[in-house]
MDAnalysis code that builds the backbone (N, CA, C; Angstrom):
import MDAnalysis as mda
import numpy as np

u = mda.Universe.empty(567, n_residues=189, atom_resindex=np.repeat(np.arange(189), 3), trajectory=True)
u.add_TopologyAttr("name", ["N", "CA", "C"] * 189)
u.add_TopologyAttr("resid", np.arange(1, 190))
u.add_TopologyAttr("resname", ["UNK", "UNK", "UNK", "UNK", "UNK", "UNK", "UNK", "UNK", "UNK", "UNK", "UNK", "UNK", "UNK", "UNK", "UNK", "UNK", "UNK", "UNK", "UNK", "UNK", "UNK", "UNK", "UNK", "UNK", "UNK", "UNK", "UNK", "UNK", "UNK", "UNK", "UNK", "UNK", "UNK", "UNK", "UNK", "UNK", "UNK", "UNK", "UNK", "UNK", "UNK", "UNK", "UNK", "UNK", "UNK", "UNK", "UNK", "UNK", "UNK", "UNK", "UNK", "UNK", "UNK", "UNK", "UNK", "UNK", "UNK", "UNK", "UNK", "UNK", "UNK", "UNK", "UNK", "UNK", "UNK", "UNK", "UNK", "UNK", "UNK", "UNK", "UNK", "UNK", "UNK", "UNK", "UNK", "UNK", "UNK", "UNK", "UNK", "UNK", "UNK", "UNK", "UNK", "UNK", "UNK", "UNK", "UNK", "UNK", "UNK", "UNK", "UNK", "UNK", "UNK", "UNK", "UNK", "UNK", "UNK", "UNK", "UNK", "UNK", "UNK", "UNK", "UNK", "UNK", "UNK", "UNK", "UNK", "UNK", "UNK", "UNK", "UNK", "UNK", "UNK", "UNK", "UNK", "UNK", "UNK", "UNK", "UNK", "UNK", "UNK", "UNK", "UNK", "UNK", "UNK", "UNK", "UNK", "UNK", "UNK", "UNK", "UNK", "UNK", "UNK", "UNK", "UNK", "UNK", "UNK", "UNK", "UNK", "UNK", "UNK", "UNK", "UNK", "UNK", "UNK", "UNK", "UNK", "UNK", "UNK", "UNK", "UNK", "UNK", "UNK", "UNK", "UNK", "UNK", "UNK", "UNK", "UNK", "UNK", "UNK", "UNK", "UNK", "UNK", "UNK", "UNK", "UNK", "UNK", "UNK", "UNK", "UNK", "UNK", "UNK", "UNK", "UNK", "UNK", "UNK", "UNK", "UNK", "UNK", "UNK", "UNK", "UNK", "UNK", "UNK", "UNK", "UNK", "UNK", "UNK"])
u.atoms.positions = np.array([
    [101.856, 103.164, 84.856],
    [100.766, 102.266, 85.131],
    [101.581, 100.747, 84.960],
    [101.428, 99.984, 86.067],
    [101.917, 98.625, 85.947],
    [100.473, 97.727, 85.550],
    [101.053, 96.642, 84.445],
    [99.771, 95.951, 83.897],
    [99.042, 94.749, 84.963],
    [97.824, 94.692, 85.005],
    [96.707, 93.987, 85.847],
    [96.207, 92.830, 84.897],
    [96.591, 91.484, 85.458],
    [95.905, 90.532, 85.013],
    [94.708, 90.291, 85.384],
    [93.757, 90.750, 84.875],
    [92.269, 90.724, 84.922],
    [91.408, 89.736, 84.194],
    [90.125, 89.613, 84.078],
    [89.452, 89.197, 83.521],
    [89.777, 89.297, 81.920],
    [89.779, 88.729, 81.131],
    [90.449, 88.940, 79.856],
    [91.522, 89.018, 79.077],
    [92.561, 88.884, 80.295],
    [93.795, 88.514, 80.181],
    [94.310, 87.504, 79.561],
    [95.207, 86.918, 78.640],
    [96.004, 85.704, 77.954],
    [97.247, 85.992, 78.192],
    [97.786, 84.688, 77.982],
    [99.370, 84.511, 77.851],
    [99.881, 85.281, 76.452],
    [101.077, 85.796, 76.818],
    [101.576, 86.190, 75.587],
    [103.523, 85.624, 75.774],
    [103.646, 85.115, 74.800],
    [105.082, 84.525, 74.549],
    [105.871, 85.765, 73.730],
    [106.851, 86.556, 74.209],
    [107.705, 87.280, 73.645],
    [109.220, 86.957, 73.769],
    [110.244, 87.295, 72.584],
    [111.219, 86.637, 72.185],
    [112.330, 87.644, 71.913],
    [113.254, 87.811, 72.780],
    [113.963, 88.845, 73.028],
    [115.601, 88.930, 72.802],
    [116.128, 89.741, 72.005],
    [117.450, 89.108, 71.750],
    [118.042, 90.672, 71.824],
    [119.658, 90.397, 71.672],
    [121.075, 91.543, 71.328],
    [122.037, 91.028, 71.143],
    [122.662, 91.771, 69.862],
    [124.310, 91.904, 69.998],
    [124.403, 92.613, 69.820],
    [124.192, 94.099, 70.087],
    [125.001, 94.990, 70.326],
    [125.079, 95.661, 71.553],
    [126.434, 96.305, 72.059],
    [126.642, 97.050, 73.606],
    [126.288, 96.011, 74.018],
    [125.643, 96.417, 75.124],
    [125.766, 95.747, 76.363],
    [124.249, 94.541, 76.252],
    [124.947, 93.576, 76.045],
    [123.450, 92.708, 75.331],
    [122.577, 92.110, 76.410],
    [123.147, 92.035, 77.975],
    [122.722, 91.192, 78.844],
    [121.578, 92.702, 79.653],
    [122.408, 94.024, 79.830],
    [121.622, 94.747, 79.722],
    [120.543, 95.565, 79.085],
    [120.781, 95.154, 77.716],
    [119.672, 95.426, 76.896],
    [118.526, 94.683, 77.418],
    [118.692, 93.539, 76.976],
    [117.446, 92.321, 77.477],
    [117.037, 92.850, 78.960],
    [117.887, 93.196, 79.879],
    [117.014, 93.636, 81.640],
    [116.014, 94.520, 80.922],
    [116.979, 95.587, 80.069],
    [116.051, 97.154, 79.960],
    [114.795, 97.004, 79.429],
    [115.174, 96.241, 78.497],
    [114.042, 95.552, 77.597],
    [112.332, 95.212, 78.543],
    [113.090, 94.171, 79.347],
    [111.935, 93.407, 80.125],
    [111.449, 94.473, 81.363],
    [112.407, 95.270, 81.640],
    [111.556, 96.373, 82.804],
    [110.523, 97.030, 81.866],
    [111.226, 97.801, 80.819],
    [110.152, 98.675, 79.903],
    [109.099, 97.628, 79.846],
    [109.019, 96.499, 79.385],
    [107.631, 96.170, 79.180],
    [107.043, 95.998, 79.937],
    [107.504, 95.488, 81.429],
    [106.345, 95.400, 82.802],
    [105.609, 96.418, 83.103],
    [105.642, 97.490, 82.425],
    [104.405, 98.586, 82.931],
    [103.496, 98.423, 81.696],
    [103.549, 97.690, 80.930],
    [102.879, 97.020, 80.015],
    [101.788, 95.278, 80.533],
    [102.810, 94.900, 80.764],
    [102.415, 93.314, 80.861],
    [102.661, 93.043, 82.128],
    [101.871, 91.937, 82.482],
    [102.209, 91.050, 83.690],
    [103.195, 90.304, 83.335],
    [104.649, 90.268, 83.866],
    [105.293, 89.272, 83.405],
    [105.288, 88.328, 84.220],
    [105.212, 87.234, 83.681],
    [105.241, 85.797, 84.976],
    [106.323, 85.326, 84.958],
    [107.509, 85.315, 84.118],
    [108.371, 84.428, 84.063],
    [109.327, 84.892, 82.943],
    [110.494, 84.907, 82.969],
    [111.705, 84.276, 82.106],
    [113.178, 83.584, 82.119],
    [112.999, 82.961, 80.600],
    [113.853, 81.867, 80.601],
    [115.103, 82.433, 81.148],
    [115.777, 81.316, 81.194],
    [117.719, 81.840, 81.267],
    [118.094, 81.889, 79.762],
    [119.273, 82.458, 80.289],
    [120.020, 83.326, 78.872],
    [120.442, 82.080, 78.189],
    [120.010, 82.673, 76.153],
    [121.047, 81.874, 75.907],
    [121.738, 82.911, 74.674],
    [123.147, 82.469, 74.501],
    [123.860, 83.209, 73.400],
    [123.878, 82.066, 71.996],
    [123.525, 82.973, 70.924],
    [123.217, 82.247, 69.807],
    [123.975, 82.401, 68.698],
    [124.139, 82.474, 67.393],
    [124.760, 82.774, 66.276],
    [123.844, 83.007, 65.493],
    [124.354, 84.491, 64.882],
    [122.711, 84.507, 64.258],
    [122.407, 83.931, 62.867],
    [121.553, 84.373, 62.804],
    [120.183, 83.750, 61.733],
    [119.946, 84.691, 60.321],
    [120.854, 84.370, 58.982],
    [120.523, 85.508, 58.509],
    [121.029, 86.744, 58.855],
    [120.940, 88.073, 57.800],
    [121.361, 89.396, 57.217],
    [122.667, 89.267, 57.238],
    [123.228, 90.368, 57.579],
    [124.940, 90.399, 57.232],
    [125.395, 89.865, 58.388],
    [127.127, 89.448, 58.189],
    [127.947, 89.146, 58.913],
    [127.862, 90.288, 60.332],
    [127.873, 89.326, 61.636],
    [127.167, 89.928, 62.877],
    [128.069, 89.561, 64.053],
    [127.805, 90.137, 65.296],
    [128.258, 89.356, 66.377],
    [126.915, 88.145, 66.903],
    [127.249, 87.431, 67.635],
    [126.475, 86.325, 68.426],
    [125.598, 87.465, 68.896],
    [124.195, 86.594, 69.401],
    [122.946, 87.377, 70.316],
    [122.767, 86.721, 71.721],
    [122.277, 87.797, 72.083],
    [122.177, 86.970, 73.485],
    [120.339, 86.693, 73.175],
    [119.657, 85.856, 73.823],
    [118.161, 85.805, 73.506],
    [117.877, 85.099, 75.005],
    [116.566, 85.614, 75.101],
    [115.285, 84.908, 76.000],
    [114.269, 85.403, 76.303],
    [113.178, 84.940, 76.604],
    [111.868, 84.433, 76.366],
    [111.093, 84.802, 77.414],
    [110.358, 85.566, 77.600],
    [109.254, 86.608, 78.610],
    [107.902, 86.059, 78.416],
    [107.412, 85.412, 79.340],
    [106.264, 85.002, 79.253],
    [105.356, 86.399, 79.811],
    [104.101, 86.528, 79.858],
    [103.572, 87.476, 80.792],
    [101.965, 86.968, 80.414],
    [101.327, 87.968, 80.864],
    [99.870, 87.832, 81.003],
    [99.745, 89.475, 80.265],
    [98.385, 89.882, 79.367],
    [98.200, 90.601, 79.129],
    [96.559, 90.815, 78.852],
    [95.688, 91.911, 78.660],
    [94.744, 91.892, 78.196],
    [94.590, 93.069, 77.149],
    [95.799, 93.737, 76.635],
    [96.137, 94.432, 75.480],
    [95.929, 93.958, 74.808],
    [94.703, 94.774, 73.385],
    [95.266, 93.656, 72.240],
    [96.328, 93.902, 71.787],
    [96.823, 92.606, 70.519],
    [97.968, 92.607, 70.045],
    [98.750, 93.912, 69.747],
    [97.987, 94.605, 69.201],
    [98.522, 95.668, 68.440],
    [99.544, 96.896, 69.068],
    [98.638, 96.586, 70.605],
    [98.984, 97.814, 71.618],
    [100.577, 96.618, 72.429],
    [100.790, 95.722, 72.669],
    [101.363, 95.278, 72.704],
    [102.719, 94.886, 72.023],
    [102.535, 95.040, 70.335],
    [103.600, 95.134, 69.264],
    [104.120, 96.921, 69.921],
    [103.017, 97.723, 69.819],
    [103.300, 98.915, 70.430],
    [104.477, 99.367, 71.526],
    [104.117, 98.529, 72.400],
    [105.060, 98.663, 73.160],
    [106.494, 97.792, 73.357],
    [106.658, 96.674, 72.598],
    [107.773, 96.134, 72.006],
    [108.312, 97.043, 71.249],
    [108.004, 97.833, 70.215],
    [108.788, 98.540, 69.738],
    [108.984, 99.927, 70.322],
    [108.357, 100.247, 71.525],
    [108.747, 101.371, 72.066],
    [110.225, 101.050, 73.175],
    [109.525, 99.581, 73.664],
    [111.324, 99.016, 74.279],
    [112.223, 98.850, 73.517],
    [112.034, 98.828, 72.315],
    [113.350, 98.779, 70.867],
    [113.979, 100.145, 71.323],
    [113.432, 101.267, 71.242],
    [113.760, 102.668, 70.976],
    [114.404, 103.394, 71.727],
    [113.538, 102.774, 73.461],
    [114.440, 103.056, 74.433],
    [115.655, 102.602, 74.604],
    [116.442, 101.540, 74.060],
    [117.283, 100.943, 74.222],
    [118.102, 101.431, 72.753],
    [117.814, 101.837, 72.008],
    [118.380, 102.575, 71.319],
    [118.511, 101.479, 69.751],
    [117.365, 100.915, 69.352],
    [117.703, 100.256, 68.395],
    [117.367, 101.542, 67.192],
    [118.148, 100.838, 65.837],
    [118.517, 101.606, 64.962],
    [117.981, 100.623, 63.556],
    [116.640, 101.024, 62.743],
    [116.433, 99.967, 61.967],
    [117.313, 100.319, 60.216],
    [118.159, 99.978, 60.375],
    [118.799, 100.058, 58.842],
    [118.868, 99.079, 57.923],
    [119.521, 97.722, 58.650],
    [119.336, 96.720, 57.580],
    [118.293, 95.358, 58.451],
    [117.699, 95.031, 57.340],
    [116.946, 93.775, 57.612],
    [117.915, 92.611, 58.268],
    [117.685, 92.003, 59.473],
    [118.273, 90.718, 60.054],
    [119.717, 91.309, 60.556],
    [120.001, 92.452, 60.551],
    [121.086, 93.418, 61.081],
    [121.140, 93.415, 62.363],
    [122.737, 93.828, 62.833],
    [122.730, 93.564, 64.126],
    [122.009, 94.383, 64.770],
    [121.345, 94.152, 66.083],
    [120.274, 95.148, 66.972],
    [120.527, 95.353, 68.633],
    [120.482, 96.613, 69.079],
    [120.535, 97.187, 70.519],
    [119.445, 95.523, 71.390],
    [118.533, 95.541, 70.710],
    [117.048, 94.987, 71.215],
    [116.266, 94.711, 70.452],
    [115.720, 93.397, 70.208],
    [114.581, 92.845, 69.514],
    [113.744, 92.217, 70.164],
    [112.786, 92.870, 69.850],
    [111.426, 92.033, 70.870],
    [110.375, 91.563, 69.517],
    [110.279, 90.290, 70.003],
    [109.167, 89.886, 68.877],
    [107.850, 89.060, 69.767],
    [106.894, 89.492, 69.454],
    [105.773, 88.740, 70.284],
    [105.529, 87.421, 69.281],
    [105.432, 86.021, 69.844],
    [105.460, 84.963, 69.436],
    [104.325, 84.758, 69.020],
    [103.200, 84.613, 70.273],
    [102.308, 83.984, 70.443],
    [101.180, 84.866, 71.567],
    [100.013, 85.933, 71.078],
    [99.063, 86.513, 72.042],
    [97.812, 85.764, 72.548],
    [97.926, 84.620, 73.182],
    [97.019, 83.675, 73.660],
    [96.848, 82.722, 72.570],
    [95.523, 82.703, 71.587],
    [95.194, 82.015, 70.804],
    [94.873, 82.965, 69.581],
    [95.155, 84.044, 69.132],
    [94.739, 84.863, 68.652],
    [96.148, 84.327, 67.041],
    [95.098, 84.869, 66.242],
    [95.451, 84.878, 64.791],
    [95.562, 85.916, 64.298],
    [96.611, 85.948, 63.559],
    [96.875, 87.342, 62.036],
    [98.098, 87.310, 60.928],
    [97.311, 87.227, 60.330],
    [98.129, 87.141, 58.916],
    [98.269, 88.795, 58.342],
    [98.187, 89.647, 59.187],
    [98.886, 90.937, 58.739],
    [100.342, 90.864, 58.487],
    [100.569, 91.907, 57.499],
    [101.878, 92.226, 57.201],
    [103.035, 92.888, 58.486],
    [102.128, 93.751, 59.275],
    [102.738, 94.070, 60.371],
    [102.590, 93.250, 61.450],
    [101.840, 92.271, 61.583],
    [101.863, 91.280, 62.818],
    [101.238, 89.811, 62.345],
    [102.160, 89.239, 62.091],
    [101.569, 87.632, 61.868],
    [101.726, 86.520, 63.288],
    [100.609, 86.416, 63.584],
    [100.242, 85.514, 65.048],
    [99.992, 84.382, 64.768],
    [100.478, 83.147, 64.817],
    [101.608, 83.570, 65.994],
    [102.735, 83.979, 64.699],
    [104.455, 83.751, 65.285],
    [105.032, 84.502, 64.131],
    [105.305, 83.504, 63.522],
    [105.589, 83.941, 62.389],
    [105.419, 83.127, 61.019],
    [107.022, 81.950, 61.000],
    [107.921, 82.269, 61.710],
    [109.705, 81.886, 61.809],
    [109.579, 80.949, 62.860],
    [108.758, 81.365, 64.333],
    [109.429, 80.911, 65.686],
    [109.654, 79.292, 65.655],
    [108.633, 78.601, 64.403],
    [108.567, 76.858, 64.781],
    [110.000, 76.788, 64.309],
    [111.276, 77.285, 63.117],
    [112.242, 77.239, 63.109],
    [113.384, 77.428, 63.504],
    [113.036, 78.300, 64.365],
    [114.050, 79.194, 65.192],
    [114.493, 78.680, 66.575],
    [115.480, 77.930, 66.377],
    [116.417, 77.684, 67.596],
    [116.200, 78.493, 68.854],
    [116.417, 79.742, 68.265],
    [116.869, 80.956, 69.382],
    [115.893, 81.059, 70.289],
    [114.825, 80.915, 69.728],
    [113.408, 81.272, 69.862],
    [113.041, 80.086, 70.764],
    [112.622, 79.064, 70.369],
    [112.407, 77.769, 71.159],
    [113.285, 77.591, 72.265],
    [114.596, 77.279, 71.953],
    [115.349, 76.990, 73.363],
    [114.575, 77.494, 74.504],
    [115.220, 79.223, 74.474],
    [114.745, 79.777, 75.416],
    [113.141, 79.122, 75.932],
    [112.116, 79.054, 75.455],
    [111.193, 79.103, 75.609],
    [110.615, 77.784, 76.430],
    [111.465, 76.721, 75.968],
    [111.119, 75.458, 76.739],
    [112.037, 74.953, 77.879],
    [113.141, 76.349, 78.017],
    [113.862, 76.387, 79.130],
    [112.902, 77.118, 80.220],
    [111.823, 77.490, 79.980],
    [111.082, 78.523, 80.936],
    [109.436, 77.907, 80.649],
    [109.000, 77.022, 79.938],
    [107.723, 76.948, 79.593],
    [108.195, 75.003, 79.123],
    [108.586, 74.158, 79.938],
    [108.613, 72.689, 79.499],
    [107.675, 72.317, 78.533],
    [106.094, 72.861, 78.717],
    [104.845, 71.715, 78.180],
    [104.441, 72.510, 77.665],
    [105.566, 73.848, 76.793],
    [104.814, 74.673, 75.938],
    [105.004, 74.821, 74.504],
    [103.185, 74.651, 73.986],
    [102.894, 74.278, 72.397],
    [102.966, 75.772, 71.753],
    [103.401, 75.553, 70.441],
    [102.983, 76.570, 69.128],
    [102.119, 76.429, 68.529],
    [100.768, 77.286, 69.096],
    [99.449, 77.058, 68.095],
    [99.984, 77.068, 66.558],
    [99.382, 75.605, 65.888],
    [99.321, 75.660, 64.938],
    [100.474, 74.912, 64.247],
    [101.580, 74.727, 65.064],
    [102.771, 73.551, 65.001],
    [103.201, 72.516, 65.862],
    [102.143, 72.691, 67.048],
    [102.749, 71.841, 68.467],
    [103.920, 71.584, 69.336],
    [104.071, 71.081, 70.043],
    [104.886, 71.115, 71.241],
    [106.520, 71.692, 70.856],
    [106.817, 72.852, 71.642],
    [107.747, 72.810, 71.523],
    [108.777, 72.450, 71.497],
    [109.004, 70.984, 72.739],
    [110.209, 70.420, 72.296],
    [110.379, 69.547, 71.326],
    [108.909, 68.863, 70.654],
    [108.944, 68.555, 69.453],
    [109.745, 69.226, 68.410],
    [109.237, 70.454, 68.181],
    [109.741, 71.306, 67.264],
    [111.385, 71.519, 67.519],
    [111.358, 71.889, 68.140],
    [113.263, 72.226, 68.530],
    [113.942, 70.966, 68.409],
    [113.222, 69.642, 68.649],
    [113.857, 68.146, 68.638],
    [114.274, 68.335, 67.017],
    [113.310, 69.071, 66.264],
    [113.242, 69.064, 64.793],
    [114.340, 69.606, 64.104],
    [114.957, 70.705, 64.685],
    [115.781, 71.680, 63.527],
    [117.378, 71.283, 64.604],
    [118.094, 72.022, 64.051],
    [119.823, 71.823, 63.806],
    [119.742, 73.272, 65.254],
    [120.606, 73.005, 66.561],
    [120.520, 73.398, 67.593],
    [122.066, 73.959, 67.307],
    [122.884, 73.619, 66.223],
    [124.349, 74.366, 66.694],
    [124.156, 75.644, 66.584],
    [125.225, 76.249, 67.351],
    [125.264, 77.471, 67.847],
    [124.387, 78.409, 68.581],
    [123.784, 77.656, 69.707],
    [122.561, 78.076, 70.381],
    [122.874, 77.145, 71.723],
    [123.935, 77.860, 72.925],
    [124.176, 77.536, 73.929],
    [123.260, 78.272, 75.066],
    [122.898, 77.667, 76.160],
    [123.048, 77.997, 77.628],
    [124.137, 78.958, 78.150],
    [123.312, 79.835, 78.330],
    [124.570, 80.215, 79.289],
    [124.079, 80.979, 80.677],
    [124.620, 79.387, 81.765],
    [123.891, 79.541, 83.470],
    [124.773, 80.674, 83.962],
    [125.799, 81.470, 83.402],
    [126.669, 82.724, 83.936],
    [125.793, 84.147, 84.214],
    [124.264, 83.852, 83.472],
    [123.945, 85.323, 83.033],
    [122.602, 84.895, 83.373],
    [122.466, 85.935, 83.964],
    [120.280, 85.565, 84.664],
    [119.952, 87.321, 84.598],
    [118.791, 87.038, 84.706],
    [118.161, 88.157, 84.061],
    [116.657, 88.106, 84.953],
    [116.124, 89.412, 85.619],
    [115.223, 88.821, 86.766],
    [113.971, 89.872, 85.979],
    [112.892, 89.553, 86.878],
    [111.928, 90.390, 86.318],
    [111.237, 91.158, 87.670],
    [110.542, 92.066, 87.260],
    [110.156, 93.030, 88.341],
    [109.669, 92.267, 89.767],
    [110.004, 92.313, 90.785],
    [109.493, 92.229, 91.986],
    [109.341, 90.816, 91.904],
    [110.729, 89.384, 91.144],
    [110.511, 88.302, 91.244],
    [111.412, 87.935, 91.819],
    [111.802, 86.509, 91.339],
    [112.624, 86.088, 92.490],
    [113.554, 84.340, 91.145],
    [114.560, 84.236, 91.655],
    [115.393, 83.220, 90.623],
    [114.669, 81.792, 91.275],
    [114.556, 80.833, 90.063],
    [113.445, 79.347, 90.393],
    [115.218, 78.626, 90.589],
    [114.949, 77.452, 91.046],
    [116.276, 76.944, 90.916],
    [116.931, 76.294, 89.696],
    [116.175, 76.310, 88.592],
    [116.751, 75.736, 87.429],
    [117.369, 77.189, 87.080],
    [117.035, 78.790, 87.087],
    [117.644, 79.641, 86.623],
    [116.859, 80.565, 85.940],
    [115.371, 80.084, 85.957],
    [114.246, 80.955, 85.165],
    [114.061, 82.040, 86.281],
    [113.305, 83.330, 86.063],
    [112.706, 84.335, 86.990],
    [111.556, 83.796, 86.954],
    [110.589, 84.302, 88.170],
    [109.345, 83.863, 88.358],
    [108.828, 84.796, 88.887],
    [107.499, 85.651, 89.058],
    [107.274, 86.449, 89.332],
    [106.409, 86.188, 90.863],
    [106.778, 86.772, 91.677],
    [106.618, 86.132, 93.320],
    [105.278, 86.540, 93.620],
    [105.167, 87.956, 93.052],
    [103.454, 88.903, 93.673],
    [102.896, 89.181, 92.533],
    [101.691, 89.040, 92.553],
    [100.689, 89.185, 91.395],
    [100.840, 91.086, 90.633],
    [101.078, 91.054, 89.331],
    [100.803, 93.011, 88.721],
    [99.956, 93.439, 89.385],
    [99.988, 94.002, 89.772],
    [99.219, 95.178, 90.441],
    [99.497, 96.115, 89.669],
])
């Protein structure tokens, strides 16, 4: 079943990262897996980033997916977990290396302080590996409660975050924009 943007749908911002195995392939598999649950609208360019926190590990590839969905945030979270599992993610060490990590950054204007689902994402405002790809795909983006993404990114260190113009992600049924970000060309059906 493919997601439909109908009444009640809202914007969803997801951050994807991978630093194990076929990193680009893992990101693409994550996008493809999520397309069954969400109406994917656009995906950022790919950024290579140094790991933040956790044990010593290799660099990540990161991207941000913009989508629309009428699903409850908890259902979206479950779909993100299913995409991670399908990519072979095994949770052994907090902030350790992973085949695929998918975080909900925002889900419309929804706010949640639950331990399993905090919205907006509690550390997004301080993570260049989230803000840089988000700004890449949505230059006017605003993180609820924190402000414009451009201002947030300008206020934090960005060393270790670089765009990889040689790498591309695709949306199902999408096309590549001149800037390299993938955008949907047909509405989700």
